[in-house]
N, C-alpha and C positions, 0 to 999 in steps of 0.2 A: 819798285825799281825806278831809278831816276836817270837811266841811260838808254840811248837808242843807237843801234848799229853794231856791226861785228868787227870791222876793221877801221872804218871812219866812225868814231864813237863820240856822241854828244852826251855829256852829263850836265844837268842843270841844277842850280841851287838857289835858295832865297825864298822869301815870302812877300806877299802883297804889302804888308805893313812893317816889314823889317827894314834893315839898312839898305837893301837893294836886291837885285836879281842878277844872276850871272851864269856862266857856263864854262865848261872845259871841253875843248875839242882835242881828241887824241887820234893819231893816225893820219893827220894831214901831211902830205908829202912835203919835204923841204923844197924851197925854191919857188913857192907860189907867191906871186905878187899880191899883197894885201892892199886893196883900195879902200882906205878909211872913209873917203867921201861917199862911196857906194854903200859901205856898211852902215853909215849913219842915215843915208837916204832910205834904206830899207826899214830901219827902225822908225823913221819919220812916217812911212806909209802906215805903220801899225799904231803910231803914237796916239794916245787919247787926247781929247779936248780940242780937236781941230775944227769941229763943225757941230751943228745942232743934231746930227745923226749919230753921234757917239757920246760916250760918257764925258761929262764936263771936267773930270779929273785931269789936271794939266801936269804933264811930265815932259821934260826936255829929251829924255831917253838918249843921251849922248853916251857912247860906248867908250870905256877905258880898257885898252889892251894891256894886260898885266904880264903876259909871258908868251913865248913861242914865236915872236916876230923880232927880227933885227934888220934895221935899215930898209924896212918896207917889205921884207920877204920872210916867209915862214922858215923856221929852223928845223922842222921835223920833230920838235919836242912839244909837249902839251901847250896848246894855245888857250889861254885863259882870258875871259872878258867879263867886265863888271859894268852894271847899269844902276846907278844910285836911284833910290826912291826919294822923291822930293816933295810930294804933295799928298801925303797920307792925312786922313782925318779919322783916326781910330775912334774918336769920341762918338762918331755916328753909329758905331756898332755896340755901344755899351748897353743899350736897351735890349739887345738880343743876345747878350752874353751866354745865357743858358737856354736860348730858344733855337729850335731847329727850323731853319728857313725852308719852306716848301720848295721842292725842285732843286735844292742845293745839295752839296755833299756833306753838310753838317751832320746829319743823322748817321751816315755810314762811317765817316771819320771818327765820330765819337765812340761808336760801338766797336770799331776795329782797333783803335789805339787807346781808348779810355780817356782821351782828352782831345781837344781841337783848338785851333786858333780862330776865335770868333771874329777877329778883325779882318773882314773881307774874305775870309776863307783860307788864309795862309797859302799853302801850296796848291790848294784846289782853285785858287783865284786865276782868272785869265791873265792877270798881271805877269805870271810866270812865262807866258808865251813870248814876251820880249826876248828872253834868252834863246828861245827856239829860232826866232827871226835872226838874231845875231849869228848863231851857228849856221843857219841856212844861208845867210849872205855869203859866208866864207865858202860854203859848198857851191853856191852859184858861181863864185869866182873860179873855182876848180872846174866846174862843168863848162864854163865859157871856153876854157882851154881845149875842151873836147868838142866844141861846136854845139853844145846843148843849151837851150834857153827855155825859160818857164814863164808862163803868163796865167793870169786868173781874172775873174770878174763875176759879178752877181747876175744871175739869170732869173731869180725868183725871190719875191718878197711876199709873204703870206700866200694868198691864193693866186696872185698875179705872176705869170711866168711868160717867158719868151724863148723862141728858138734862134734868135739873132745872136751872133757871137762876134762882136766888134771889140777885140781886146785893146786896140789903140784908144778907143773911146773910154773904155773902162779905166785906163790909167789916169785920165784927166777928169773923170766923173767924181763928184763929191760922195756919191753912194756906190761907186765902182760898178755902175750899171753897164752890162754888155750891149744893151739895146738902147740907143739914143732916144727912141720914141717911148720907152718905158720909164725913163729916168724920173720924170715929174710924178708919175703914178707911184713909183717906189717911194719917193720922198713923201708924198701925201699919206701913204699907208703908214710909214714910220712916224710921221708927225701926229697922225690920228691916234696911233697906239700910245705915243708919249703923252698926248693931251688927255687921254683916258687913264693915265697912270698905269699903263699896261705895257706889254712888249709884243714883238711879233717875230716869227721865224723867217728863215730865208735859205737860199742855196747858191753855191758858187760852182763854177767849172774851172778846172785847172788843166792846162795843157803843157806838154814838153815837146819842143821841136828839136830836130837834129838827133833823134834817138838812134843809136847803133843797134845792130842785131846782137843778141846774146847776153843781155843783162838779166839776171835772175838765176836763182840756185834751186833747182828742183831736187827733191820733192817738198822739202820742209822749210824752204826759205824762198818761195816763189816771189817774183816781183810784185804781182798783184796782192799776194798775201802780206808782204812787208808794207806795201803802200796802205792797204786796208788797216793794218795794225797801227801804223803811225798816225794816220788820219783819224781813225776811230778813237785814238788816245787823246785827241784834242778836245778841250773843254767845249761842251754843248753840241758836239757832233753826234748825230743819231743814225746816220746812214751814209754809205759810200758806194758809188757805182763806178765800174770801169767799162768803157765802151757803151754798148747798148744797155748794160745793167739790167734793171727790172724789165725793160721792154723786151729783152731777149726771151723771156718766158712766154711771150705772146707770138713769137715768130716761129716759122718752120726753118729747118736746117738750110733749105735752099735760099731762104731770105737772109739768114744770119751769117752764113759763111762768107768769107772775103775771098773772091776769085784772085788767083795769082797770074801776073803777067811778067814779062821780062823787065819792065820798068818798075815793077813793084805790085802792091796789092791794089785791086780795083776799088775797093771800099775799105772802111775801117770800123766795122761793127765790133771787132775785138778790142778796140781802144788801144791798139799798139802792143798787146800782150797775147801770146799763144803758149799754152802749157807752162805758164808762169815765167816765160822768157820773152824779152822784148823782141819784136819782129821787124823793127826798122821803121814802122809807121809812127805817126804822132801819138804820144801818150795822151789819153783823154780820161779824166776822172771828174765826177760830180760829187760834191760834199754837201750834206744837208744839216743845217743847224736848227736846234729847237729854239723857241722863244727864250730870251733871257729870263731866268727864274726870278731875278731881283725886280719886283714890281711894287708899286706903292698903293696897293689895294689891300684891305684887311683879308687875311687868310687863316684858316684853321690849321693848328699844328699842335705839337707837344713841346714841353720843355724837358730838361735833363732829369727832372724829378718824376716825369711821367704824367704831369698835369696837362689837361687840354687847355690851350691858351690861344690868343689871337696874335698873329705876327703882323706888326706894323713897321715896315722898313723906313729907314732914312738912308742918306748916302747919295752916291753918284754912280749911275749905271747905264749901260748901253741899251737903247730901246730895240736895237736889232744887231745882234752880235755878228751876223754874217757879213756886215759891211766891213768890219776890220778883220774878219776871219780869212779873207782871201790870201793876204800876204803871208799869214802863218801857214796856210796850206801849201803855198809855194815853197816855203822854207822846209817843211817836212818832206815834200816830194824831192827837193834838192838834196837833202840829207840822205834819203834812201837811195837815190840814184848815184850819189858820190860813193856810198858804201858798196853798192853793187858794181860800180866801175872798178873799184879796187879788188873786190872778190873775183871779178872776171879775169884778172891777170894770171891766175893760177889754174885756169881750166884746161890748158893744153900743155903737154910736156914740151912741145917744140917752142912755145912762147917762153917758157922758163929757161930752156937751154939757150935760146937766142939772147935773153937778157944777161945771162952769165957767160956769154961768149963761147958757148959750146955747140951752137947750132950751125957752125960753118963746116 
């Protein structure tokens, strides 16, 4: 499947070393003002080659809107966007044409489809996430109209973690660090891994402010379930937590429950979701990325003929994929929330009747 969503639907296409990456958004309401400057700014946040802490592959990642927009506003028809690939080096992958890279999807793609794109992994490459960011940027424009904003930042690199959540600092940090005091340590850990021809894992937190009550469709399309599915579908993500997450297993009910007051919830252990439905509190999710599997150390593996061989990679790869992963997580959260907002419109008969002028 290459689509996400029920009413607000994102479909992506393209490969890492093909002509480009793109997406089609269906279900976007007509009349939404499309801010192309913001759209390209979001792609710039994900864009590779900006610092020592990401892959040196350089792509301008300028978005071309192909359809669905007229005079700056959405028309209600499919909104198609395209991002050309400009800096492929497919020759870097020729030596591993028939070799399964450890930690990559080469092995599973080969046995599922009977063939695979060895040039950077094709659809399994994180290059595809540029299309998700483009679609998510449009979703953010929609959510802004509803008073919802989304932020993210890195709180963990390797074994080093922090409880500080300074999202303003993260936006100007070269490694998107949430804790200003941890920034240099995060950089050192990434540089150390790169210097050893290795990689390192990391984790980000994403939050959504201005959340209304009522987003989420129980029982089989809960908000936390949809978020978990979207975020776990992101390359290199191995775990997702909502609210207290894993820590809730160590708490008593009296500690984990969020007391209710007239002004709202006293705490937010639930992370903004109860029974699969948003409760009006801030949405809080943490996303954990494995170390980038593309490392420049000899590794044991197999080739397509079943021979035991040594994998020796070339190419350009992120030493810590979590650094650029935050903006993609924001995009996915935005896409899920936009979809849930449209689904919410039909939950009450009175709302439908008022829309059609029958509620008076």
